C-alpha positions in Angstrom: 90.7 91.4 20.6 90.5 87.7 19.7 88.4 88.7 16.7 91.1 91.2 15.4 93.8 88.5 15.9 91.8 86.0 13.9 91.3 88.4 11.0 95.0 89.3 11.0 95.9 85.6 11.0 93.5 85.0 8.1 95.1 87.8 6.0 98.6 86.5 6.6 97.5 83.0 5.4 95.9 84.4 2.2 99.1 86.5 1.4 101.3 83.5 2.0 99.2 81.4 -0.5 99.3 84.2 -3.1 103.1 84.5 -3.0 103.5 80.8 -3.1 101.3 80.5 -6.2 103.2 83.3 -7.9 106.5 81.5 -7.3 105.0 78.3 -8.6 103.8 80.1 -11.9 107.3 81.6 -12.4 109.0 78.3 -11.9 106.6 76.6 -14.4 107.4 79.3 -17.0 111.1 78.9 -16.7 110.8 75.1 -17.0 108.5 75.2 -20.1 110.2 78.0 -22.1 113.9 78.8 -22.3 114.9 82.5 -22.1 113.7 84.3 -25.2 116.8 86.0 -26.6 116.4 89.3 -28.4 120.1 90.4 -28.3 121.7 89.6 -31.7 124.9 91.3 -30.8 126.3 93.1 -27.8 125.2 96.5 -29.2 122.3 95.8 -31.5 119.4 93.5 -30.6 116.6 92.5 -32.8 114.4 95.3 -31.7 117.1 97.9 -31.8 117.0 98.4 -28.0 119.7 98.6 -25.5 120.1 95.5 -23.3 119.8 96.7 -19.6 117.9 96.0 -16.5 115.0 98.3 -17.4 113.9 95.7 -20.0 113.7 92.8 -17.7 109.9 93.2 -17.3 109.4 93.3 -21.1 111.5 90.1 -21.5 109.3 88.4 -18.9 106.2 89.4 -20.8 107.7 87.9 -23.9 108.5 84.7 -22.1 104.9 84.3 -20.8 103.3 85.2 -24.2 105.5 82.8 -26.1 104.4 79.7 -24.1 101.1 79.5 -25.9 100.6 82.7 -27.9 97.1 83.3 -29.1 96.8 82.4 -32.8 94.8 84.9 -34.8 93.9 84.6 -38.5 96.2 82.8 -40.8 99.8 82.5 -41.7 100.5 82.5 -45.5 103.8 81.3 -46.9 104.6 82.0 -50.6 107.4 79.8 -51.9 108.2 81.8 -55.0 109.4 80.3 -58.3 112.7 82.1 -58.8 114.2 79.4 -61.0 117.4 77.8 -59.7 117.3 79.6 -56.4 115.1 80.1 -53.3 112.8 82.8 -52.0 109.8 82.7 -49.5 107.6 85.5 -48.4 105.6 85.1 -45.1 102.6 87.1 -43.8 101.2 86.6 -40.3 98.8 89.0 -38.7 100.1 91.8 -41.0 103.7 91.1 -40.0 106.0 90.2 -43.0 109.2 88.3 -43.6 111.2 87.6 -46.7 113.6 84.7 -46.6 116.1 84.8 -49.5 115.3 86.2 -52.9 116.8 84.0 -55.6 119.6 85.3 -57.8 119.9 88.7 -59.3 117.8 87.8 -62.3 114.9 87.3 -59.9 115.0 90.9 -58.6 112.3 92.0 -61.0 110.1 89.1 -60.0 110.5 89.9 -56.3 109.9 93.6 -57.0 106.7 92.8 -59.0 105.4 90.4 -56.3 105.8 93.0 -53.6 104.2 95.7 -55.8 101.3 93.4 -56.7 100.6 92.8 -53.0 101.1 96.4 -52.0 104.0 95.7 -49.7 105.7 98.9 -48.6 107.4 97.6 -45.4 109.0 94.3 -44.5 109.5 93.5 -40.9 112.3 91.0 -41.4 114.5 90.2 -44.4 116.6 87.1 -43.9 119.5 86.0 -46.1 120.2 82.5 -45.1 123.7 82.6 -46.6 125.5 84.8 -49.1 125.4 82.6 -52.3 124.1 84.5 -55.3 121.1 82.2 -55.8 119.8 83.2 -52.4 120.9 86.8 -52.0 120.7 88.3 -55.5 117.0 89.1 -55.6 116.9 90.7 -52.2 118.2 93.9 -53.8 114.9 94.0 -55.8 112.9 93.8 -52.5 115.0 96.5 -50.8 114.6 98.7 -53.9 110.8 98.3 -53.9 109.9 98.9 -50.2 110.1 102.1 -48.4 111.3 100.7 -45.1 112.6 97.5 -43.4 112.6 96.5 -39.8 115.5 94.0 -39.3 117.9 92.4 -41.7 119.3 89.0 -40.6 122.1 87.1 -42.3 124.8 84.5 -41.8 127.5 86.9 -42.9 128.1 90.6 -43.1 130.8 90.4 -45.8 131.1 88.2 -49.0 133.2 89.1 -52.1 130.6 88.9 -54.8 128.7 91.6 -56.8 125.3 90.2 -55.7 126.1 90.3 -52.0 127.7 93.8 -52.3 124.6 95.0 -54.0 122.5 93.6 -51.2 124.6 95.2 -48.5 124.5 98.6 -50.3 120.7 98.6 -50.3 120.6 97.5 -46.7 122.8 100.5 -45.8 120.6 102.8 -47.9 117.8 101.9 -45.6 119.9 102.8 -42.6 120.3 99.2 -41.4 123.0 96.7 -40.8 123.0 93.0 -41.3 122.6 91.3 -37.9 124.0 87.8 -37.4 121.7 85.9 -34.9 122.7 83.0 -32.7 121.2 79.6 -32.5 118.5 79.7 -29.8 117.4 83.3 -30.6 113.7 83.8 -31.1 111.2 86.5 -31.9 107.6 87.0 -32.8 106.2 87.4 -36.3 102.6 88.4 -35.6 101.3 85.6 -33.4 103.9 83.1 -34.9 107.1 82.2 -33.1 110.3 82.3 -35.1 113.3 80.4 -33.8 116.9 80.3 -35.1 117.9 76.6 -34.9 121.3 76.7 -36.7 124.2 77.0 -37.4 125.3 75.5 -34.1 129.0 76.3 -34.8 131.2 78.0 -37.3 131.7 75.7 -40.3 134.3 76.0 -43.0 131.6 75.6 -45.6 129.3 78.5 -46.5 126.3 76.2 -47.1 126.6 74.7 -43.6 126.7 78.1 -42.1 123.2 78.7 -43.5 120.7 80.1 -41.0 118.0 77.5 -40.2 114.7 78.9 -39.1 111.6 77.3 -37.7 108.3 79.3 -37.7 105.6 77.9 -35.3 102.0 79.0 -35.7 99.6 77.2 -33.5 100.0 73.5 -34.0 101.7 73.9 -37.3 105.3 74.8 -38.2 107.6 75.6 -41.1 111.3 74.9 -41.3 113.6 76.9 -43.7 117.2 75.5 -44.1 118.9 77.6 -46.8 121.6 75.3 -48.2 122.5 73.6 -44.9 124.0 70.2 -45.6 124.8 66.9 -43.9 127.2 68.2 -41.3 124.8 70.9 -40.0 122.0 68.4 -40.0 124.0 65.9 -37.9 124.8 68.6 -35.3 121.1 69.6 -35.1 119.9 66.0 -34.7 122.5 65.3 -32.0 121.5 68.5 -30.1 118.4 68.8 -27.9 116.6 71.0 -30.4 113.0 70.2 -31.3 113.3 69.8 -35.0 109.7 68.6 -35.7 108.0 70.6 -38.4 104.8 70.3 -40.5 106.4 71.8 -43.6 110.0 71.4 -44.6 111.6 73.7 -47.1 114.1 71.2 -48.5 117.7 72.3 -48.2 120.0 73.1 -51.2 117.3 72.7 -53.8 117.0 68.9 -53.2 120.7 68.2 -53.4 122.0 64.8 -52.4 124.2 66.4 -49.8 121.3 67.2 -47.5 117.9 65.9 -46.3 119.5 62.8 -44.7 117.5 59.9 -43.2 118.3 60.9 -39.5 117.3 64.5 -40.2 114.0 63.4 -41.8 113.3 61.1 -38.9 113.8 64.1 -36.5 111.7 66.5 -38.5 108.9 64.1 -39.6 107.4 66.6 -42.1 104.1 66.1 -43.7 104.9 68.4 -46.6 108.2 69.2 -48.4 108.8 72.1 -50.7 111.7 71.9 -53.2 112.8 75.1 -54.9 114.8 74.5 -58.1 114.9 75.5 -61.7 113.6 73.6 -64.7 116.2 71.3 -66.3 118.9 72.8 -64.1 122.5 71.8 -64.7 122.9 70.4 -61.2 120.3 67.7 -61.5 118.3 69.1 -58.6 116.3 67.6 -57.1 118.5 64.5 -56.8 116.9 61.1 -57.2 118.4 60.0 -53.8 116.7 62.9 -52.1 113.4 62.2 -53.7 113.7 58.6 -52.7 114.3 59.5 -49.1 111.3 61.7 -49.1 109.2 58.9 -50.6 110.5 56.5 -47.9 109.4 59.1 -45.2 106.0 59.3 -46.8 106.3 63.1 -47.4 104.1 64.9 -49.9 106.4 66.9 -52.2 105.7 70.1 -54.0 108.2 71.6 -56.5 108.6 75.1 -58.0 110.3 73.7 -61.1 107.1 71.8 -61.9 104.4 73.8 -60.2 105.6 77.4 -60.1 104.7 79.5 -57.0 103.5 77.3 -54.1 101.3 78.9 -51.5 100.9 77.2 -48.1 98.2 78.5 -45.7 97.7 77.5 -42.0 95.0 78.5 -39.6 97.1 77.1 -36.8 95.6 73.6 -37.1 95.0 72.8 -40.7 97.3 73.3 -43.7 96.2 74.0 -47.3 98.4 74.2 -50.4 97.8 76.0 -53.7 100.1 75.8 -56.7 100.4 78.1 -59.7 100.1 75.2 -62.1 100.1 71.4 -62.3 98.2 71.0 -59.0 97.9 67.2 -59.4 101.1 66.3 -61.2 103.3 63.5 -59.7 106.1 65.5 -58.1 108.0 62.6 -56.6 107.9 59.9 -59.3 109.8 56.7 -59.7 109.8 57.5 -63.4 110.5 60.6 -65.5 107.9 63.4 -65.0 105.5 64.3 -67.8 103.6 67.6 -67.1 99.9 67.3 -67.2 99.2 70.7 -68.8 99.7 71.1 -72.5 101.2 74.2 -74.1 99.5 76.8 -76.4 101.2 77.8 -79.6 100.7 81.0 -81.6 100.4 80.1 -85.3 101.5 83.6 -86.3 104.5 84.2 -84.1 105.5 80.6 -83.8 105.9 81.1 -80.0 104.5 78.6 -77.5 103.2 79.5 -74.0 102.1 78.1 -70.7 98.2 78.0 -70.4 98.4 80.7 -67.7 100.7 83.1 -69.7 99.7 86.8 -69.7 100.5 87.0 -73.5 98.4 84.2 -74.9 97.3 84.7 -78.5 93.8 85.3 -79.6 91.7 82.1 -79.7 91.7 81.8 -83.5 95.5 81.9 -83.5 96.0 79.2 -81.0 97.2 75.6 -81.4 97.4 73.1 -78.6 100.7 71.3 -78.2 100.9 68.2 -75.9 104.5 68.7 -74.6 107.4 71.1 -74.7 109.2 68.7 -77.0 106.2 68.5 -79.3 106.2 72.3 -79.5 109.9 72.5 -80.4 109.7 69.7 -82.8 107.0 71.6 -84.7 109.1 74.7 -85.0 107.8 76.7 -82.0 110.1 78.8 -79.8 109.4 79.3 -76.0 107.7 82.5 -74.9 110.1 84.9 -73.2 107.6 86.0 -70.6 106.3 82.7 -69.2 109.4 80.7 -70.2 107.7 77.3 -70.7 
């Protein structure tokens, strides 16, 4: 009898320890990771599921996996040269996301990029805000692909032809634009995507830009749309973790964003500026470039280097550029491109060295600069647009 009593007592002690340990694990999870939100509206969450008690177990699984998700393979971010606009395509573990698409003139470029890479489905399309230089080219993407998972945006209505074209293509795919909230997060392959802003409703369309942070292992990428000083201040004053390895500079390098307090909070190693060559706005602004120099940030620019590809294995970052890999991108003096141009002595057109329509070798003439080419009677190629 005493033996049975001892065995029973031992079982009770073991069960007590197990339940205590389970409670401890659950408490640790809730302290480390906030609730992972998937509901982007009361009726339509990011997975298209109803929000009810039957999904509580799934949400708990999401919380546990998002603490330290296993990193597999690589994440590749293509910052596409869409001129005076912005577009980025992300691939992680086969999952895909397109953030903005440049203006309407970039639709063919976006279409061709997706076609070249064999992209038939995009899991997430994000329009950070409805200005034409961010939303226009998304129509080209929606026209190319056969299906899209979720479409996120900062607005569902905006009275421009570019935005109306975008919404028409979204509806043709049987989707609606979902407006997420700051604090929402979801997985892109083994990367975590967080919505950081806007933190309130601003009067200015730029400040209402969606701000996203993608974390992959020990590396992270921040995309800011055209968010300006007011949105930056609110983010800095909040408790948000703004640190990021790579910063997609807001508003094409405008002086109205990328403030010192924000840079101190983000502390990026790399900054990507997407702007057009010789644009009328003077982007990127000298003051912005100066602040990036002061913060010791390595700058890459689409206006000087074309497409910029950033690859991370979760620990290390590598950067590839379409051209001018070693050019000075954040100078204290005017930039002189390191790559000469190639002229066609017959057509009197000049090209970039990587142009697809270069003349035959015996018809080529090397021209030191763009100005040199024009001064000698050459016109820029319509394909590579040097």
